[in-house]
C-alpha positions as CSV (number, residue, x, y, z in Angstrom):
1,M,151.4,87.1,113.9
2,L,153.8,85.4,111.5
3,C,155.0,81.9,112.2
4,C,157.5,79.7,110.5
5,K,156.4,76.3,109.3
6,T,158.6,74.2,111.6
7,C,156.7,71.0,110.9
8,M,154.5,69.8,108.1
9,W,152.0,67.9,110.2
10,Q,150.5,68.3,113.6
11,T,151.6,64.8,114.8
12,M,154.9,63.0,114.5
13,P,153.3,59.7,113.1
14,M,151.7,61.6,110.3
15,N,155.0,63.4,109.7
16,I,156.8,60.1,109.4
17,M,154.1,58.7,107.1
18,I,154.4,61.6,104.6
19,V,158.2,61.3,104.6
20,L,157.9,57.6,103.8
21,L,155.3,58.2,101.1
22,T,157.6,60.9,99.6
23,L,160.5,58.5,99.5
24,F,158.4,55.9,97.9
25,C,157.2,58.4,95.3
26,V,160.8,59.4,94.5
27,A,161.7,55.7,94.1
28,L,158.9,55.4,91.6
29,Y,160.2,58.4,89.7
30,A,163.7,56.9,89.7
31,L,162.3,53.5,88.5
32,A,160.5,55.2,85.6
33,T,163.6,57.2,84.7
34,M,165.7,54.0,84.6
35,Q,163.2,52.1,82.6
36,V,162.9,54.9,80.0
37,S,166.7,55.4,79.9
38,R,167.3,51.7,79.2
39,R,164.8,51.7,76.3
40,I,166.4,54.8,74.8
41,Q,169.8,53.3,75.0
42,H,168.6,50.3,73.1
43,N,166.5,52.3,70.6
44,Q,163.3,50.6,71.9
45,T,159.8,52.0,72.1
46,V,158.9,53.0,75.6
47,G,156.2,50.5,76.6
48,V,153.4,50.1,79.1
49,M,155.4,49.5,82.3
50,P,157.2,52.9,82.4
51,Q,153.8,54.5,81.8
52,F,152.2,52.6,84.7
53,V,155.1,53.4,87.0
54,M,155.2,57.1,86.0
55,T,151.4,57.4,86.4
56,S,151.5,55.9,89.9
57,A,154.3,58.3,90.9
58,V,152.4,61.3,89.6
59,W,149.2,60.5,91.4
60,L,151.1,59.9,94.7
61,H,153.0,63.2,94.1
62,L,149.7,65.1,93.8
63,A,148.2,63.3,96.8
64,I,151.2,64.3,99.0
65,A,151.1,67.9,97.7
66,S,147.3,68.1,98.3
67,G,147.7,66.6,101.8
68,L,150.3,69.3,102.7
69,V,147.9,72.0,101.6
70,I,145.0,70.6,103.5
71,F,146.6,69.5,106.7
72,T,149.7,71.7,107.2
73,P,149.2,74.3,109.9
74,G,150.6,77.8,109.2
75,Q,151.7,78.6,105.6
76,P,150.7,75.9,103.0
77,L,151.7,78.2,100.1
78,S,155.5,78.0,100.7
79,L,157.8,78.4,97.7
80,G,158.7,74.7,97.8
81,L,155.2,73.5,98.0
82,V,154.1,75.7,95.1
83,A,157.0,74.3,93.0
84,A,156.0,70.7,94.0
85,S,152.4,71.4,93.0
86,I,153.3,72.9,89.7
87,T,155.7,70.1,88.8
88,G,153.1,67.5,89.8
89,L,150.5,69.1,87.5
90,M,153.1,69.3,84.7
91,A,153.9,65.6,85.2
92,L,150.2,64.8,85.2
93,L,149.7,66.7,81.9
94,L,152.6,64.9,80.4
95,V,151.3,61.5,81.5
96,L,147.8,62.2,80.2
97,S,149.2,63.4,76.9
98,A,151.4,60.2,76.6
99,F,148.3,58.1,76.5
100,F,147.5,59.6,73.1
101,R,150.9,60.7,71.8
102,N,154.3,59.1,71.9
103,L,155.8,61.3,74.6
104,R,157.0,58.7,77.1
105,A,160.6,59.3,76.3
106,L,160.3,62.7,78.0
107,Y,159.8,60.9,81.3
108,V,163.6,60.8,81.5
109,L,163.5,64.6,82.0
110,A,160.2,65.1,83.8
111,A,160.6,62.4,86.5
112,P,163.9,63.7,88.1
113,V,162.5,67.3,88.1
114,A,159.3,66.3,89.7
115,A,161.0,64.2,92.3
116,L,163.4,67.0,93.2
117,A,160.6,69.5,93.5
118,L,158.6,67.2,95.7
119,V,161.5,66.5,98.1
120,T,162.1,70.3,98.3
121,G,158.5,71.0,99.1
122,V,158.1,68.2,101.7
123,L,161.5,67.7,103.4
124,I,162.8,71.3,103.2
125,P,159.8,73.5,103.9
126,T,160.2,77.2,103.4
127,P,158.7,79.7,105.9
128,V,156.6,82.3,104.2
129,A,154.2,84.9,105.2
130,N,151.3,84.1,102.9
131,Q,148.6,81.9,104.1
132,L,146.2,79.9,101.9
133,P,143.6,82.6,100.9
134,S,140.3,82.4,102.8
135,N,138.5,84.4,100.1
136,P,137.0,81.8,97.7
137,M,137.6,84.0,94.7
138,L,141.2,84.7,95.7
139,L,141.7,80.9,96.3
140,L,140.3,80.3,92.8
141,H,142.8,82.8,91.5
142,V,145.7,81.0,93.1
143,L,144.6,77.6,91.9
144,L,144.0,78.8,88.3
145,A,147.4,80.6,88.3
146,I,149.2,77.4,89.4
147,T,147.3,75.3,86.8
148,S,148.0,77.8,84.0
149,Y,151.7,77.8,84.7
150,A,151.7,74.0,84.6
151,F,150.2,74.1,81.1
152,I,152.5,76.9,79.9
153,S,155.5,75.1,81.3
154,I,154.7,71.9,79.5
155,A,154.1,74.0,76.3
156,A,157.6,75.5,76.9
157,L,159.0,72.0,77.1
158,M,157.3,71.1,73.8
159,A,158.7,74.3,72.4
160,A,162.2,73.3,73.4
161,I,161.7,69.9,71.7
162,V,160.5,71.7,68.6
163,I,163.7,73.7,68.4
164,I,165.9,70.6,69.0
165,Q,163.9,68.7,66.3
166,I,164.3,71.5,63.7
167,R,168.0,71.9,64.3
168,Q,168.6,68.1,64.2
169,L,166.5,67.7,61.0
170,R,168.6,70.4,59.4
171,R,171.7,68.3,60.2
172,H,169.9,65.1,59.1
173,K,170.7,63.5,62.4
174,L,168.2,62.8,65.2
175,S,169.3,61.7,68.7
176,R,167.9,58.6,70.3
177,T,165.5,60.5,72.5
178,I,164.2,62.7,69.8
179,W,163.8,59.7,67.5
180,L,161.3,58.2,70.0
181,L,159.2,61.3,70.1
182,P,156.3,62.3,67.8
183,P,157.3,64.0,64.4
184,L,157.8,67.7,64.3
185,Q,154.4,68.6,63.1
186,A,152.7,66.7,65.9
187,T,155.0,68.3,68.5
188,E,154.3,71.7,67.2
189,R,150.5,71.0,67.3
190,L,150.7,69.8,70.9
191,H,152.9,72.9,71.8
192,V,150.2,75.3,70.5
193,E,147.3,73.3,72.1
194,L,148.8,73.4,75.5
195,L,149.8,77.0,75.2
196,M,146.3,78.0,74.2
197,I,144.8,76.2,77.2
198,G,147.4,77.7,79.6
199,F,146.9,81.2,78.2
200,G,143.2,81.0,78.5
201,I,143.4,79.8,82.2
202,L,146.0,82.5,82.9
203,T,143.7,85.2,81.5
204,V,140.9,84.1,83.7
205,A,143.2,84.0,86.7
206,M,144.4,87.5,86.0
207,A,140.9,88.8,85.6
208,I,139.8,87.2,89.0
209,G,143.0,88.6,90.6
210,L,142.1,92.1,89.5
211,S,138.5,91.8,90.7
212,V,139.2,90.6,94.2
213,S,141.8,93.2,95.0
214,P,144.2,91.0,97.0
215,D,146.2,92.5,99.9
216,S,149.4,94.2,98.9
217,A,152.6,92.6,99.9
218,S,156.3,92.9,99.1
219,G,157.0,91.4,95.7
220,S,153.4,91.7,94.5
221,L,154.2,94.7,92.2
222,S,157.1,92.9,90.5
223,K,155.0,89.8,90.2
224,S,152.1,91.7,88.6
225,I,154.5,93.4,86.1
226,A,156.2,90.1,85.2
227,T,152.8,88.4,84.8
228,L,151.5,91.1,82.5
229,L,154.7,91.1,80.4
230,G,154.6,87.3,80.1
231,W,150.9,87.4,79.2
232,L,151.6,90.0,76.5
233,V,154.4,87.9,75.0
234,L,152.1,84.9,74.8
235,A,149.2,87.0,73.5
236,V,151.4,88.4,70.7
237,L,152.6,84.8,69.9
238,L,149.1,83.3,69.7
239,F,147.8,86.3,67.7
240,G,150.6,85.9,65.2
241,H,150.0,82.1,65.1
242,L,146.3,82.5,64.4
243,I,146.6,85.5,62.0
244,A,150.0,85.1,60.3
245,G,150.7,81.4,60.9
246,W,153.7,81.9,63.1
247,R,155.4,78.6,63.9
248,G,158.8,76.9,64.1
249,E,161.7,78.3,66.1
250,M,160.3,81.8,66.4
251,A,157.1,80.6,68.0
252,A,159.0,78.2,70.2
253,R,161.4,80.9,71.4
254,L,158.5,83.3,72.3
255,T,156.8,80.5,74.3
256,I,160.0,79.8,76.3
257,I,160.5,83.6,76.9
258,G,156.9,84.1,78.1
259,S,157.1,81.0,80.4
260,L,160.4,82.2,81.9
261,V,159.1,85.7,82.5
262,L,156.0,84.3,84.3
263,G,158.2,81.9,86.3
264,I,160.8,84.5,87.3
265,G,158.2,87.0,88.3
266,Y,156.3,84.6,90.5
267,F,159.1,82.7,92.1
268,A,161.2,85.9,92.6
269,S,158.4,87.5,94.4
270,R,157.9,84.5,96.6
271,F,161.7,84.5,97.3
272,V,161.5,88.1,98.4
273,V,158.7,87.4,100.8
274,T,160.5,84.3,102.2
275,S,163.7,86.2,102.7
276,M,161.8,89.0,104.6
277,V,160.2,86.4,106.9
278,I,163.4,84.6,107.6
279,G,165.2,87.9,108.3
280,S,162.5,88.9,110.7
């Protein structure tokens, strides 16, 4: 019997607590955004304090998302919660990378997106039909798929930065934000590294998904086709990079296309399922 997620927690005090924690997390994201924006405006290097604030926000974000998955009765794989989980992992990857590379200027983009996704997942829950899988292998498939898309999405962000850097270098004029980021070669290297990791995890997730034969549902065929197309785009790109040395704008564009195909396929299928449940 299908049921809508009318509440996030079984008790009202816990519900209030998670809302307060979410608001505090959003406040941390806002503080990190303001700190980074101020330094960009004054052409200053993004220091330790924005890194500390952003790191705190990300861990709180992931704790809230994990709590929703563990304690929410009904359907913890709602569209909003999946988006919150992916953006939380993306922000975590960015924060970890920023410890070794000068990427903190990107917090001005990542923090608002992560905050919006978290608010959507927590305060505006979406009723869906899919429960968290009870099959351990199918659960592993879902977790790996979410993780792989986080890696690929960050790789797509790096690819977009590569395109902007190339075009601004041709014009001999770098914006303030781009000036605070690593040089083009370092950005390209990080783009490829993240893409390879994400592609590897996605490949394993697809293999597990085929082996466990998940239950068919509306939108699953379109998701499978989109996933396969996205995988093929990224496979061609990585093959071309390793064999022919593909790089620059072409490699960046293919990364963005592959990421968009994967995202559209998954979230469109979730939207179809959600619409059917709401309509019923």
